[in-house]
Structures are given as C-alpha cells and as structure tokens.
C-alpha positions as CSV (number, residue, x, y, z in Angstrom):
1,M,0.0,0.0,0.0
2,K,2.9,2.3,0.8
3,S,4.5,1.7,-2.5
4,V,1.3,2.5,-4.4
5,R,1.0,5.8,-2.5
6,F,4.6,6.5,-3.2
7,L,4.2,5.9,-6.9
8,I,1.1,8.1,-7.1
9,A,2.8,10.8,-5.1
10,A,5.9,10.6,-7.4
11,F,3.7,10.7,-10.5
12,V,1.7,13.7,-9.3
13,F,5.0,15.5,-8.3
14,C,6.5,14.8,-11.7
15,L,3.4,16.0,-13.5
16,S,3.2,19.2,-11.5
17,V,6.9,20.0,-12.1
18,S,6.7,19.3,-15.8
19,A,3.6,21.5,-16.1
20,C,5.5,24.6,-14.8
21,T,7.9,24.6,-17.8
22,V,8.0,28.0,-19.5
23,V,9.3,28.3,-23.1
24,R,10.7,31.7,-24.0
25,T,11.7,32.7,-27.5
26,A,14.3,35.3,-28.2
27,P,12.9,38.7,-29.3
28,P,13.7,39.6,-32.9
29,P,16.7,41.9,-33.4
30,P,15.9,45.6,-33.4
31,T,16.6,46.0,-37.2
32,A,14.5,43.1,-38.3
33,G,12.2,44.2,-41.1
34,R,13.8,47.6,-41.3
35,P,16.7,48.7,-43.5
36,A,19.8,49.5,-41.6
37,K,20.7,53.2,-41.4
38,P,24.0,54.3,-42.8
39,L,26.7,55.4,-40.4
40,P,27.0,59.1,-39.7
41,P,30.1,60.7,-41.3
42,G,31.9,61.2,-37.9
43,Q,31.2,57.6,-36.8
44,A,32.5,56.2,-40.2
45,K,35.6,58.3,-39.7
46,K,36.2,56.7,-36.4
47,V,35.6,53.2,-37.7
48,Y,37.9,53.5,-40.7
49,G,40.5,55.5,-38.9
50,T,40.7,58.5,-41.3
51,Q,41.5,62.0,-40.2
52,S,38.6,63.7,-42.0
53,A,34.9,62.9,-42.2
54,K,34.6,64.7,-45.5
55,P,34.9,61.5,-47.7
56,F,31.9,60.0,-45.8
57,A,29.6,63.0,-45.9
58,P,27.1,62.7,-48.8
59,G,27.1,66.4,-49.6
60,Q,30.9,66.5,-49.9
61,Q,31.3,63.8,-52.5
62,K,31.6,64.5,-56.2
63,K,28.9,63.3,-58.5
64,R,29.9,60.4,-60.7
65,N,28.5,60.6,-64.2
C-alpha cells in the first residue's frame, strides 16, 4: 500500500513539475524588417581611422556621371 501511495505521489509530483515549464523565445533583433541606417560621417571616420569625415559625408562627394 505504501509503494502505491509513493508511486502516485511521485507521479503527481513529476506531473506538477513538468507543467511549470515555460518556453521563452528570443525577441527579434531591433533591425528586423527595417533597412539599416548608414553610419553618420563622424562615426564612419572613427571606424575606418581616417583624419577627416569629408569622404563619408554625402554632400561632400563629387557626382559620378
């Protein structure tokens, strides 16, 4: 009789523990579905290690025709 109670108690315990499982998914990255913005000229200058931000500024580049 004790073994039956123990088996039932173990089964109920396992059932209750397994029911508490929470599945979480990772949130999508912030740029998902949106096009990435280009770097500002000053930030591009820092990334590429140049002395001037002029080559990275869109208004300072010559038109190529």
